[in-house]
Kinemage of the C-alpha trace (Angstrom):
@kinemage 1
@onewidth
@group {chain A} dominant
@subgroup {mainchain}
@vectorlist {calphas} color= white
{ca ile a 1} P 115.111 70.670 -71.303
{ca arg a 2} L 113.323 68.436 -68.815
{ca asn a 3} L 110.777 65.861 -69.965
{ca ser a 4} L 108.864 64.135 -67.197
{ca gly a 5} L 105.746 62.059 -67.175
{ca val a 6} L 104.125 58.680 -66.891
{ca glu a 7} L 103.498 55.983 -69.474
{ca phe a 8} L 101.251 52.980 -69.060
{ca gln a 9} L 100.107 49.965 -71.045
{ca leu a 10} L 97.491 47.401 -70.191
{ca gly a 11} L 96.847 44.303 -72.292
{ca trp a 12} L 95.040 40.985 -72.383
{ca asn a 13} L 95.590 37.902 -74.588
{ca asp a 14} L 93.395 34.823 -74.696
{ca arg a 15} L 92.681 31.772 -76.837
{ca lys a 16} L 89.461 29.719 -77.019
{ca gly a 17} L 89.951 26.826 -79.445
{ca asp a 18} L 90.490 28.239 -82.968
{ca phe a 19} L 89.696 31.790 -81.824
{ca ser a 20} L 92.304 34.068 -80.251
{ca tyr a 21} L 92.309 37.741 -79.405
{ca asn a 22} L 94.484 40.477 -77.986
{ca val a 23} L 93.325 43.805 -76.535
{ca ser a 24} L 95.672 46.525 -75.279
{ca ile a 25} L 95.547 50.213 -74.406
{ca asn a 26} L 98.318 52.666 -73.643
{ca gly a 27} L 98.713 56.263 -72.601
{ca thr a 28} L 101.310 58.891 -71.787
{ca phe a 29} L 101.223 62.044 -69.691
{ca leu a 30} L 104.145 64.316 -70.592
{ca lys a 31} L 105.449 67.620 -69.244
{ca asn a 32} L 108.117 69.382 -71.304
{ca glu a 33} L 109.908 72.356 -69.736
{ca val a 34} L 112.937 74.520 -70.517
{ca val a 35} L 114.972 74.572 -67.285
{ca ser a 36} L 117.963 76.669 -68.372
{ca ile a 37} L 119.538 78.427 -71.321
{ca gln a 38} L 123.309 78.787 -71.437
{ca asn a 39} L 125.400 81.951 -71.788
{ca gly a 40} L 123.045 84.179 -69.797
{ca val a 41} L 120.403 84.332 -72.526
{ca asp a 42} L 116.831 84.894 -71.272
{ca tyr a 43} L 115.104 83.307 -74.242
{ca leu a 44} L 115.604 82.026 -77.796
{ca leu a 45} L 113.150 82.821 -80.581
{ca thr a 46} L 112.481 79.977 -82.994
{ca gly a 47} L 110.069 79.348 -85.853
{ca ser a 48} L 109.533 81.752 -88.729
{ca ala a 49} L 108.844 85.483 -88.395
{ca glu a 50} L 105.173 84.865 -89.212
{ca phe a 51} L 104.766 81.962 -86.785
{ca arg a 52} L 107.067 82.790 -83.916
{ca gln a 53} L 107.932 80.278 -81.198
{ca ile a 54} L 110.032 80.756 -78.062
{ca met a 55} L 112.288 78.751 -75.779
{ca gln a 56} L 112.035 80.398 -72.356
{ca val a 57} L 112.769 79.035 -68.890
{ca gly a 58} L 109.607 77.727 -67.212
{ca tyr a 59} L 107.703 77.042 -70.452
{ca pro a 60} L 107.582 74.134 -72.901
{ca met a 61} L 110.241 74.102 -75.624
{ca asn a 62} L 109.133 75.966 -78.777
{ca ser a 63} L 105.991 77.395 -77.172
{ca phe a 64} L 103.802 79.491 -79.444
{ca tyr a 65} L 104.697 83.148 -78.921
{ca gly a 66} L 102.628 86.065 -80.092
{ca tyr a 67} L 99.836 88.460 -79.348
{ca lys a 68} L 96.904 87.352 -77.226
{ca val a 69} L 93.674 87.849 -79.198
{ca thr a 70} L 90.721 88.661 -76.949
{ca gly a 71} L 88.001 89.060 -79.577
{ca ile a 72} L 86.908 91.175 -82.531
{ca tyr a 73} L 85.867 94.821 -82.545
{ca lys a 74} L 82.148 94.518 -83.303
{ca asp a 75} L 81.422 98.213 -84.011
{ca gln a 76} L 82.938 101.697 -84.063
{ca ala a 77} L 81.888 102.419 -80.468
{ca glu a 78} L 83.966 99.448 -79.283
{ca val a 79} L 86.961 100.699 -81.303
{ca asp a 80} L 86.563 104.243 -79.921
{ca ala a 81} L 86.486 102.920 -76.331
{ca asp a 82} L 89.861 101.177 -76.691
{ca arg a 83} L 92.941 103.430 -76.613
{ca met a 84} L 95.125 100.860 -78.405
{ca ala a 85} L 92.585 100.415 -81.214
{ca val a 86} L 92.435 104.176 -81.737
{ca asn a 87} L 96.250 104.536 -81.641
{ca gln a 88} L 96.722 101.676 -84.113
{ca gly a 89} L 93.989 102.873 -86.508
{ca phe a 90} L 91.933 99.714 -86.046
{ca lys a 91} L 88.431 99.465 -87.484
{ca pro a 92} L 85.366 97.378 -86.695
{ca gly a 93} L 86.003 93.755 -87.666
{ca tyr a 94} L 89.707 93.856 -86.728
{ca leu a 95} L 91.147 91.464 -84.181
{ca lys a 96} L 91.261 92.794 -80.613
{ca tyr a 97} L 94.634 92.266 -78.902
{ca glu a 98} L 95.516 92.417 -75.223
{ca asp a 99} L 97.755 95.388 -74.388
{ca leu a 100} L 100.013 93.595 -71.897
{ca asp a 101} L 102.299 96.535 -71.116
{ca gly a 102} L 99.445 99.067 -71.019
{ca asp a 103} L 101.141 101.638 -73.273
{ca gly a 104} L 98.214 101.911 -75.704
{ca tyr a 105} L 100.145 100.479 -78.674
{ca leu a 106} L 100.601 97.004 -80.111
{ca thr a 107} L 104.360 96.383 -79.779
{ca asp a 108} L 106.741 93.470 -79.253
{ca lys a 109} L 106.303 94.003 -75.493
{ca asp a 110} L 102.716 92.752 -75.897
{ca arg a 111} L 103.862 89.334 -77.136
{ca thr a 112} L 103.609 86.440 -74.707
{ca val a 113} L 103.537 82.645 -74.572
{ca ile a 114} L 100.146 81.709 -76.016
{ca gly a 115} L 100.284 77.930 -76.132
{ca ser a 116} L 102.216 74.693 -76.312
{ca pro a 117} L 102.484 72.364 -79.306
{ca tyr a 118} L 102.878 69.348 -76.986
{ca pro a 119} L 99.848 67.276 -75.992
{ca lys a 120} L 99.199 66.797 -72.295
{ca phe a 121} L 98.032 63.231 -72.936
{ca thr a 122} L 98.532 60.746 -75.782
{ca tyr a 123} L 96.714 57.445 -75.989
{ca gly a 124} L 96.307 54.418 -78.177
{ca gly a 125} L 95.014 50.918 -78.397
{ca asn a 126} L 95.076 47.697 -80.395
{ca ile a 127} L 92.582 44.924 -80.932
{ca ser a 128} L 93.462 41.811 -82.866
{ca leu a 129} L 91.259 38.829 -83.579
{ca ala a 130} L 92.211 35.543 -85.258
{ca tyr a 131} L 90.084 32.572 -86.321
{ca lys a 132} L 91.222 29.584 -88.440
{ca gly a 133} L 93.863 31.439 -90.460
{ca phe a 134} L 91.907 34.705 -90.775
{ca asp a 135} L 92.856 37.697 -88.730
{ca leu a 136} L 91.697 41.227 -88.152
{ca ala a 137} L 93.667 43.986 -86.474
{ca leu a 138} L 92.507 47.450 -85.438
{ca ala a 139} L 94.647 50.228 -84.005
{ca phe a 140} L 93.782 53.712 -82.812
{ca tyr a 141} L 95.683 56.584 -81.294
{ca gly a 142} L 95.123 60.200 -80.358
{ca ala a 143} L 96.345 63.213 -78.459
{ca ala a 144} L 94.663 65.770 -76.220
{ca gly a 145} L 95.625 69.099 -74.698
{ca ala a 146} L 97.896 70.595 -77.373
{ca gln a 147} L 97.290 73.815 -79.240
{ca val a 148} L 97.379 73.700 -83.026
{ca leu a 149} L 98.757 76.399 -85.301
{ca asn a 150} L 96.439 77.139 -88.237
{ca ala a 151} L 99.205 78.169 -90.638
{ca lys a 152} L 96.849 78.500 -93.615
{ca leu a 153} L 94.678 81.089 -91.893
{ca gly a 154} L 97.719 82.747 -90.350
{ca ser a 155} L 99.378 83.041 -93.753
{ca arg a 156} L 96.639 85.437 -94.846
{ca asn a 157} L 98.416 88.113 -92.774
{ca trp a 158} L 101.394 88.218 -95.108
{ca ala a 159} L 100.472 86.349 -98.316
{ca ser a 160} L 97.469 87.972 -99.960
{ca ser a 161} L 97.658 85.455 -102.836
{ca met a 162} L 96.349 82.645 -100.613
{ca asn a 163} L 92.709 81.606 -100.615
{ca phe a 164} L 90.431 81.668 -97.600
{ca thr a 165} L 88.743 78.503 -96.419
{ca asp a 166} L 85.122 78.135 -97.496
{ca ala a 167} L 83.918 78.429 -93.886
{ca tyr a 168} L 85.853 81.675 -93.399
{ca ala a 169} L 84.699 83.130 -96.730
{ca arg a 170} L 81.071 82.468 -95.788
{ca asp a 171} L 81.286 83.674 -92.183
{ca his a 172} L 83.570 86.638 -91.468
{ca trp a 173} L 82.879 90.009 -89.895
{ca thr a 174} L 80.930 92.489 -92.007
{ca ser a 175} L 78.737 95.358 -90.853
{ca ser a 176} L 75.729 93.085 -91.373
{ca asn a 177} L 77.459 90.066 -89.754
{ca ser a 178} L 79.078 91.710 -86.726
{ca gly a 179} L 78.475 88.631 -84.556
{ca ser a 180} L 80.914 86.461 -86.514
{ca arg a 181} L 83.766 84.772 -84.649
{ca asn a 182} L 86.054 85.510 -87.625
{ca pro a 183} L 87.547 88.971 -88.263
{ca ser a 184} L 86.900 90.996 -91.376
{ca val a 185} L 88.994 90.288 -94.439
{ca ala a 186} L 90.588 93.750 -94.090
{ca gly a 187} L 91.319 93.031 -90.421
{ca leu a 188} L 93.657 90.192 -91.392
{ca met a 189} L 95.773 92.039 -93.908
């Protein structure tokens, strides 16, 4: 594994009589990459069967690994026009997957790296103020550029006893709501 990047911090302290303050910011750019795997292995699968991750040369460690979703089948005509959808018995409202190997079926050969759990940039800052024995301190931090796994929504694929979120329950694909960004309830199971 190779981790490379840049970290920085910038700060200022000052005092004016009974008042003092400190302001600082920091940030990190990080690149994580698998550079080799021993014993001639091409890749290692990690994570659970439902939420698969992969360690593969050239990608970040524990990258998300799965099927690339390209949309939702809005109607029967869209299903009928897609050989994989027909072969798999998909219906309107089901998720639309990319057929990477072009064989017309959704198989393990259609899985690919679909994201990294590592942020491209993390940042933070501190502000502290003091006056005659009273002080106030504020801190903030954040991260940008990482993908997030929605395990609750993903669990619906294999645990039918779990509840949907309110937003999903109110806005999922139905024949009268074919413009939804969420698949049908049947399309998840």
